[in-house]
Every structure is written in C-alpha cells, then in structure tokens.
ROLO-527661 format. One line per field, with one value per residue: chain; residue in three letters; y, z, x of N, C-alpha, C in turn; residue number from 1. Coordinates in Angstrom, 2 decimals. Layout:
N
chain = A;...;
resn = ALA;...;
n.yy = Y;...;
n.zz = Z;...;
n.xx = X;...;
ca.yy = Y;...;
ca.zz = Z;...;
ca.xx = X;...;
c.yy = Y;...;
c.zz = Z;...;
c.xx = X;...;
resi = NUM;...;
This chain:
178
chain = A;A;A;A;A;A;A;A;A;A;A;A;A;A;A;A;A;A;A;A;A;A;A;A;A;A;A;A;A;A;A;A;A;A;A;A;A;A;A;A;A;A;A;A;A;A;A;A;A;A;A;A;A;A;A;A;A;A;A;A;A;A;A;A;A;A;A;A;A;A;A;A;A;A;A;A;A;A;A;A;A;A;A;A;A;A;A;A;A;A;A;A;A;A;A;A;A;A;A;A;A;A;A;A;A;A;A;A;A;A;A;A;A;A;A;A;A;A;A;A;A;A;A;A;A;A;A;A;A;A;A;A;A;A;A;A;A;A;A;A;A;A;A;A;A;A;A;A;A;A;A;A;A;A;A;A;A;A;A;A;A;A;A;A;A;A;A;A;A;A;A;A;A;A;A;A;A;A;
resn = MET;GLY;ASP;GLN;PHE;SER;VAL;ALA;VAL;VAL;LEU;CYS;SER;LEU;GLY;ASN;VAL;HIS;ARG;LEU;GLU;GLY;SER;PRO;GLU;ALA;ALA;ALA;ASP;CYS;LEU;GLY;ARG;SER;LEU;ASP;LEU;SER;ARG;ARG;LEU;GLY;TYR;ARG;PRO;ILE;GLU;MET;PHE;ALA;LEU;CYS;TYR;LEU;GLY;GLU;LEU;HIS;THR;GLU;ARG;GLU;GLU;GLN;ALA;MET;ALA;ARG;ASP;LEU;LEU;ASP;ALA;ALA;ARG;ALA;ILE;SER;GLU;GLU;ILE;GLY;GLU;GLU;PHE;GLY;LEU;ALA;LEU;THR;LEU;ARG;ALA;LEU;GLY;ASP;LEU;GLN;ARG;ARG;THR;GLY;ASP;HIS;ALA;ALA;ALA;LEU;GLY;THR;LEU;GLY;GLU;ALA;LEU;VAL;HIS;TRP;GLU;ARG;LEU;GLU;ALA;PRO;ILE;TRP;ARG;ALA;ARG;THR;LEU;ASP;ALA;ILE;GLY;ALA;VAL;HIS;GLU;ALA;ALA;GLY;ARG;THR;ASP;ASP;ALA;ARG;ALA;ALA;TRP;SER;GLU;ALA;LEU;ARG;LEU;PHE;ARG;SER;LEU;ASP;ALA;PRO;GLU;ALA;ALA;THR;VAL;ALA;GLU;ARG;LEU;ALA;GLU;GLY;ALA;GLU;
n.yy = -1.19;1.10;4.00;4.81;7.11;9.11;8.83;9.69;12.40;13.27;12.76;14.55;17.01;16.95;16.85;19.40;20.96;20.21;21.30;24.04;24.40;24.12;21.62;20.03;17.39;15.65;16.75;16.22;13.44;12.83;14.21;12.99;10.35;10.84;11.75;9.44;7.62;8.99;8.98;6.23;5.76;7.33;9.85;12.79;15.56;15.61;14.67;16.86;18.91;17.80;17.81;20.59;21.49;20.05;21.28;23.86;23.23;22.36;24.76;26.31;24.97;25.76;24.30;24.69;23.60;21.14;22.09;23.66;21.68;20.18;22.12;22.85;20.44;20.32;22.56;21.78;19.63;20.94;22.65;20.76;19.38;21.41;22.78;25.50;26.82;25.32;25.86;28.64;28.64;27.19;28.88;31.07;29.92;29.31;31.90;32.79;31.15;32.10;34.73;34.25;33.25;35.44;36.22;38.59;39.85;37.68;36.63;38.68;38.58;35.96;36.00;38.03;36.71;34.75;36.40;37.27;34.91;34.54;36.73;36.11;33.81;34.92;35.13;36.70;36.54;35.10;36.72;38.93;37.75;37.21;39.77;40.68;39.06;40.07;42.61;41.89;41.03;43.42;44.88;43.34;43.89;46.49;48.45;50.39;52.09;50.81;48.42;49.28;50.15;47.74;46.35;48.05;47.73;45.00;45.08;46.55;44.70;42.47;43.61;44.09;41.54;40.78;39.41;37.69;38.24;40.92;42.39;41.83;42.88;45.54;46.24;45.96;48.02;50.20;50.10;50.77;53.38;54.77;
n.zz = 0.00;-0.15;1.00;4.01;5.54;3.64;2.38;4.40;4.50;1.90;1.88;3.87;2.74;0.35;1.44;2.60;0.30;-0.93;0.99;0.73;-1.86;-1.67;-1.26;1.03;1.93;0.63;1.66;4.42;4.37;3.32;5.20;7.58;7.09;6.87;9.46;10.99;9.96;10.49;13.26;13.79;12.88;14.55;13.76;14.51;13.52;11.12;12.12;13.70;11.72;10.26;12.24;12.64;10.08;9.92;12.04;10.98;8.89;10.31;11.60;9.40;8.79;10.84;13.20;16.06;18.62;18.00;16.27;18.04;19.82;18.08;17.21;19.65;20.27;18.14;18.72;21.19;20.39;18.60;20.34;22.02;20.32;19.37;16.99;15.32;13.02;12.59;15.01;14.80;12.58;13.62;15.71;14.22;12.95;15.20;16.16;14.12;14.55;17.08;16.40;14.78;16.64;18.12;20.15;20.43;21.83;22.73;20.22;19.09;20.84;20.40;17.63;17.66;19.04;17.13;15.15;16.26;16.10;13.28;12.57;13.84;12.41;10.01;7.92;5.73;4.09;5.62;7.81;6.69;6.02;8.55;9.64;8.00;8.97;11.58;11.01;10.18;12.61;14.09;12.50;12.85;15.50;15.37;15.22;13.11;12.36;13.46;12.07;9.43;9.70;10.22;7.86;6.00;6.54;5.98;3.25;2.27;2.74;1.21;-1.37;-1.60;-1.88;-4.17;-4.03;-4.66;-2.88;-2.38;-4.04;-3.05;-0.45;-1.04;-2.32;-0.16;1.51;-0.16;-0.31;2.29;2.34;1.02;
n.xx = 0.81;2.13;4.01;2.87;3.04;3.33;0.87;-0.85;-0.12;-0.81;-3.59;-4.39;-3.65;-5.16;-7.71;-7.85;-7.72;-10.13;-11.85;-11.31;-12.16;-14.85;-16.11;-17.37;-18.06;-16.27;-13.96;-14.23;-14.15;-11.52;-9.90;-10.68;-9.82;-7.09;-6.56;-7.18;-5.26;-2.83;-2.90;-2.78;-0.21;1.24;1.97;2.38;2.61;1.02;-1.37;-2.02;-2.37;-4.51;-6.50;-6.72;-7.60;-10.00;-11.27;-11.58;-13.32;-15.60;-16.16;-16.92;-19.25;-20.79;-20.75;-20.02;-19.20;-17.97;-16.00;-14.50;-13.51;-11.88;-10.03;-8.88;-7.61;-5.79;-4.26;-3.12;-1.50;0.25;1.58;2.74;4.55;6.07;5.48;5.47;4.40;2.08;0.81;0.34;-1.36;-3.51;-4.28;-5.15;-7.37;-8.91;-9.37;-11.04;-13.26;-14.02;-14.71;-16.94;-18.70;-19.24;-17.54;-15.71;-13.59;-12.02;-11.39;-9.81;-7.62;-6.67;-6.12;-4.23;-2.20;-1.61;-0.60;1.83;3.31;3.37;4.90;7.32;7.95;8.44;6.49;4.96;2.61;0.80;0.72;-0.55;-3.01;-3.96;-4.14;-6.19;-8.25;-8.36;-9.29;-11.88;-12.96;-12.94;-14.73;-17.08;-17.51;-18.24;-16.30;-15.22;-13.07;-10.82;-11.03;-10.58;-7.93;-6.55;-7.17;-5.98;-3.25;-3.06;-3.67;-1.47;0.59;-0.34;-0.27;2.49;3.37;2.24;-0.17;-3.24;-5.31;-5.25;-6.97;-9.57;-9.44;-8.90;-11.29;-13.06;-12.15;-12.67;-15.46;-16.15;-15.38;-17.25;
ca.yy = 0.00;2.27;4.72;5.27;8.48;9.96;8.75;10.57;13.78;13.55;12.83;15.81;18.12;16.85;17.24;20.86;21.50;20.03;22.28;25.36;24.43;24.04;20.24;19.63;15.94;15.09;17.24;15.47;12.07;12.81;14.64;11.93;9.24;11.29;11.77;8.05;7.04;9.64;8.50;4.85;5.83;8.20;10.95;13.93;16.80;15.50;14.61;18.25;19.63;17.24;18.34;22.01;21.65;19.60;22.35;24.92;22.71;22.41;26.18;26.73;24.32;26.32;23.28;25.33;22.75;20.19;22.88;24.04;20.49;19.84;23.15;22.72;19.28;20.71;23.48;21.02;18.87;21.86;23.10;19.59;19.01;22.61;23.08;26.89;27.13;24.70;26.60;29.91;28.31;26.80;30.09;31.85;29.24;29.49;33.29;32.88;30.54;33.03;35.84;33.77;33.03;36.73;36.47;39.45;40.08;36.47;36.53;39.61;38.05;34.77;36.43;38.75;35.69;34.16;37.42;37.22;33.73;34.79;37.67;35.37;32.88;35.71;34.63;37.89;36.25;34.71;37.92;39.72;37.06;37.36;41.16;40.73;38.47;41.04;43.63;41.34;41.04;44.81;45.24;42.67;44.55;47.87;49.37;50.52;52.69;49.75;47.48;49.89;50.17;46.37;46.04;48.84;47.05;43.75;45.44;46.89;43.44;41.71;44.24;43.89;40.14;40.56;38.36;37.94;38.74;42.39;42.93;41.70;43.82;46.89;46.45;46.14;49.36;51.16;50.09;51.46;54.80;55.37;
ca.zz = 0.00;-0.27;2.18;4.71;5.98;2.48;2.17;5.40;4.07;0.70;2.27;4.60;1.76;-0.54;2.22;2.73;-1.02;-1.07;1.87;0.13;-3.12;-1.40;-1.28;2.43;2.15;0.21;2.62;5.66;4.12;3.22;6.47;8.56;6.79;7.23;10.92;11.46;9.57;11.22;14.65;13.81;12.64;15.53;12.95;15.19;12.74;10.20;12.98;14.09;10.57;9.96;13.25;12.36;8.89;10.29;12.85;10.06;8.18;11.23;11.79;8.22;8.88;12.04;14.24;16.90;19.68;17.38;15.78;19.20;20.30;17.10;17.24;20.93;20.14;17.23;19.47;22.18;19.70;18.07;21.47;22.51;19.43;19.00;15.58;15.39;11.89;12.89;16.12;14.27;11.72;14.50;16.40;13.25;12.80;16.46;16.16;13.22;15.27;18.13;15.74;14.32;17.80;18.76;21.23;19.74;22.66;22.64;18.83;18.92;21.58;19.73;16.36;18.01;19.35;15.84;14.46;16.83;15.52;11.86;12.51;14.20;11.31;8.80;6.98;5.47;3.53;6.74;8.62;6.01;6.16;9.94;9.76;7.36;9.93;12.68;10.49;10.20;14.01;14.43;11.79;13.51;16.79;15.13;15.30;11.71;12.21;13.73;10.95;8.28;9.96;10.02;6.44;5.26;6.71;5.22;1.83;1.98;2.66;0.04;-2.58;-1.65;-2.25;-5.40;-3.67;-5.19;-1.83;-2.38;-4.70;-2.15;0.66;-1.62;-2.51;1.16;1.96;-1.00;0.09;3.56;2.14;0.33;
ca.xx = 0.00;2.99;4.46;1.67;3.25;3.00;-0.58;-1.47;0.14;-1.60;-5.00;-4.59;-3.57;-6.31;-8.88;-7.88;-8.08;-11.59;-12.50;-11.16;-12.90;-16.28;-16.60;-17.20;-18.14;-14.98;-12.97;-14.39;-13.69;-10.06;-9.30;-10.94;-8.91;-5.74;-6.49;-7.11;-3.97;-1.74;-2.96;-2.26;1.23;1.88;2.52;1.76;2.41;-0.12;-2.56;-2.32;-2.92;-5.84;-7.41;-6.93;-8.45;-11.34;-11.84;-12.03;-14.48;-16.75;-16.47;-17.68;-20.56;-21.40;-20.77;-19.01;-18.65;-17.05;-14.87;-13.69;-12.79;-10.84;-8.99;-8.17;-6.72;-4.71;-3.39;-2.37;-0.45;1.25;2.40;3.49;5.66;6.81;5.20;5.02;3.53;0.79;0.20;-0.16;-2.51;-4.61;-4.74;-5.91;-8.66;-9.63;-9.83;-12.20;-14.38;-14.43;-15.41;-18.25;-19.57;-19.46;-16.58;-14.76;-12.40;-11.19;-10.90;-8.69;-6.48;-6.16;-5.52;-3.00;-1.20;-1.20;0.20;3.19;3.98;3.64;6.04;8.53;8.20;8.67;5.50;4.14;1.28;-0.05;0.54;-1.58;-4.30;-4.40;-4.59;-7.50;-9.19;-8.50;-10.20;-13.24;-13.42;-13.26;-15.96;-18.20;-17.71;-18.65;-15.15;-14.84;-11.73;-9.85;-11.12;-9.91;-6.48;-6.05;-7.27;-4.98;-1.96;-3.16;-3.58;-0.08;1.36;-0.80;0.26;3.95;3.58;1.47;-1.12;-4.59;-6.20;-5.20;-8.17;-10.72;-9.27;-9.05;-12.75;-13.66;-11.80;-13.38;-16.88;-16.25;-15.11;-18.42;
c.yy = 1.25;2.86;5.36;6.70;9.45;9.97;9.68;12.03;14.15;13.66;14.13;16.99;18.12;17.25;18.75;21.52;21.36;21.05;23.66;25.50;24.24;22.65;19.64;18.13;15.27;15.51;16.42;14.04;12.00;13.17;13.60;10.74;9.60;11.28;10.35;7.44;7.67;9.22;7.08;4.84;6.61;9.40;12.25;15.19;16.72;15.33;16.02;19.02;19.11;17.76;19.82;22.20;21.14;20.64;23.49;24.48;22.77;23.85;26.66;26.14;24.82;25.26;23.66;24.42;21.76;20.93;23.22;22.86;20.13;20.84;23.13;21.55;19.60;21.63;22.72;20.24;19.81;22.38;21.97;19.29;20.21;22.99;24.48;27.28;26.57;25.40;27.90;29.68;27.96;28.00;30.97;31.25;29.40;30.92;33.48;32.28;31.49;34.24;35.42;33.54;34.32;37.05;37.30;39.69;38.88;36.33;37.45;39.13;36.87;35.13;37.23;37.80;35.03;35.13;37.43;36.04;33.96;35.74;36.96;34.41;33.59;35.20;35.77;37.60;35.87;35.86;38.77;39.07;37.21;38.79;41.35;40.17;39.40;42.17;43.16;41.33;42.46;45.26;44.62;43.32;46.02;48.89;49.55;51.15;51.65;48.72;48.01;49.91;48.78;46.01;46.82;48.20;45.72;44.03;45.79;45.63;42.62;42.30;44.03;42.48;39.80;39.42;38.69;38.48;40.27;42.98;42.91;42.72;45.26;47.21;46.72;47.55;50.43;51.24;50.88;52.96;55.52;55.98;
c.zz = 0.00;1.06;2.87;5.25;4.85;2.20;3.15;5.00;2.90;1.04;3.01;3.63;0.84;0.19;2.36;1.40;-1.25;-0.22;1.24;-1.17;-2.92;-1.53;0.12;2.68;1.78;1.17;3.90;5.50;4.11;4.55;7.56;8.35;7.14;8.74;11.48;11.18;10.36;12.69;14.75;13.67;13.72;14.88;13.42;14.33;11.81;10.98;13.35;12.93;10.21;10.96;12.99;11.18;9.14;11.16;11.99;9.31;9.07;11.57;10.63;8.21;10.09;13.11;15.25;17.95;19.11;16.88;16.93;19.72;19.37;17.14;18.55;20.89;19.23;17.95;20.48;21.53;19.21;19.18;21.99;21.64;18.96;17.53;15.50;14.23;12.15;14.02;15.61;13.39;12.57;15.25;15.46;13.06;14.05;16.58;15.26;13.88;16.34;17.55;15.35;15.46;18.59;19.91;20.68;20.54;22.59;21.24;18.60;19.65;20.88;18.40;16.59;18.34;18.06;15.10;14.96;16.23;14.05;11.70;12.81;13.07;10.00;7.65;6.62;4.88;4.66;7.70;8.01;6.16;7.58;10.21;9.12;8.31;11.13;12.25;10.53;11.62;14.41;13.75;12.49;14.85;16.63;15.23;13.90;11.51;12.44;12.60;9.75;8.48;9.73;8.54;5.61;5.35;5.94;3.72;1.43;1.82;1.43;-1.25;-2.71;-2.09;-3.58;-5.21;-4.20;-4.15;-1.79;-2.98;-3.77;-1.01;0.15;-1.84;-1.18;1.69;1.14;-0.64;1.38;3.42;1.52;1.30;
c.xx = 0.86;3.39;3.27;1.81;2.89;1.51;-1.29;-1.31;-0.76;-3.09;-5.30;-4.61;-4.78;-7.59;-8.99;-8.23;-9.58;-12.35;-12.47;-11.95;-14.40;-16.88;-16.47;-17.25;-16.82;-13.89;-13.03;-13.88;-12.16;-9.40;-9.52;-10.02;-7.48;-5.55;-6.35;-5.74;-2.82;-1.73;-2.42;-0.73;1.98;2.54;1.87;1.62;1.20;-1.42;-2.99;-2.94;-4.30;-6.87;-7.74;-7.88;-9.86;-12.03;-12.36;-13.28;-15.73;-17.13;-17.33;-19.08;-21.36;-21.66;-19.69;-18.41;-17.63;-15.81;-13.93;-12.87;-11.63;-9.70;-8.21;-7.19;-5.53;-3.72;-2.52;-1.23;0.64;2.16;3.28;4.71;6.47;6.66;4.60;4.11;2.13;0.06;-0.41;-1.40;-3.73;-5.16;-5.58;-7.31;-9.52;-10.16;-11.04;-13.43;-14.91;-15.17;-16.82;-19.23;-19.80;-18.54;-15.43;-13.48;-11.46;-10.59;-9.71;-7.44;-5.84;-5.49;-4.25;-1.86;-0.69;-0.27;1.64;3.97;4.32;4.82;7.34;8.94;8.55;7.80;4.55;2.76;0.32;-0.26;-0.58;-2.95;-4.85;-4.84;-5.96;-8.57;-9.41;-9.42;-11.65;-13.81;-13.81;-14.56;-17.18;-18.53;-18.10;-17.53;-14.55;-13.45;-10.64;-9.84;-10.36;-8.39;-5.88;-6.08;-6.26;-3.60;-1.95;-3.00;-2.16;0.77;0.96;-0.24;1.77;4.30;2.90;0.46;-2.51;-5.57;-6.23;-6.48;-9.38;-10.63;-9.43;-10.53;-13.43;-13.38;-12.52;-14.85;-17.08;-16.05;-16.30;-19.39;
resi = 1;2;3;4;5;6;7;8;9;10;11;12;13;14;15;16;17;18;19;20;21;22;23;24;25;26;27;28;29;30;31;32;33;34;35;36;37;38;39;40;41;42;43;44;45;46;47;48;49;50;51;52;53;54;55;56;57;58;59;60;61;62;63;64;65;66;67;68;69;70;71;72;73;74;75;76;77;78;79;80;81;82;83;84;85;86;87;88;89;90;91;92;93;94;95;96;97;98;99;100;101;102;103;104;105;106;107;108;109;110;111;112;113;114;115;116;117;118;119;120;121;122;123;124;125;126;127;128;129;130;131;132;133;134;135;136;137;138;139;140;141;142;143;144;145;146;147;148;149;150;151;152;153;154;155;156;157;158;159;160;161;162;163;164;165;166;167;168;169;170;171;172;173;174;175;176;177;178;
C-alpha cells in the first residue's frame, strides 16, 4: 500500500483542497482518513494539521462545539511538538471561530497571538491574512476605524507580495469609504 506516511500527508492536503474548493463531504472524508492514519502511525504533525483543517471545516458548517474540540486538540499537539507554523494556523482558525460566535475580545487576543507567531516565522502572507481576519473582528464589533487600519496594513502586505487577496481587501476598503 505504499508509504503510509506519504498517504497521510496527501490525504490531509487533498482534504484541505476540497474544503477550500467548497466540497465539504470530500474534505471530511479525506481529512478523517488522514487523521485516522496519522494516529495509527503516531505521525503527530499530520494529525495536528488534519485536526486544524477539520476544525475549520466544522467552523464553516457552524458546528461550533465540534470545531472548538478539534482546534483545541490541534493546538495542544502543536504546542506539545513545537510546531510553530501549525500553532499559528490553529490560532488563526480558532480566532475565526471566536469571531463567528461573537466572542470578539477572545478573537482579537487569539488572532493577536497568531500574528506574533507569523512575525517570528517571517511569513508575510499569513501575517496579512491574519490582519485581514483582525479587520473582520473589528468590523463585527462595530469598530470601523480599527477594521480599516487592520485592512490597510493587510492590503499593503498583500500588494507587496502581489497576492490575489489584495483585490478583495481593496474592494472592502473602497466600500467602507463610500
């Protein structure tokens, strides 16, 4: 059956692609299989990523309790094995869950923590994505000036990286200026 470690990685990656492309059933299948396999193999990094992506999937499905459990488990593993990228990714996902449930103060704290990790990792695309998420929290809390400040910084970074997200953030800022 081949290299089972590689199979776990591919299933995790494919599951996340399905999630991002809007195929939640295929995503859940691939991520669940990756999680099961990585647990059988004791492959903690992929277990952590599968948990994180499943947490994001359940957040998108508005299944907050399940999302929280999955993201908490991903966070615990990332801290246990010292996987900083995975920790930052999980914190970003957890911040999104907190925003969606209306816990804006917790979301800002969690996203701020993720931002520190992205800065330390020198990951400007993820820093920009997290600033964009911080802007969304401020907007949801009715703090439009703070939202615009976060989005402006995100836009600056996205443009410096020639990232496609720049267009979406620029539109959001233009709509707010009207």
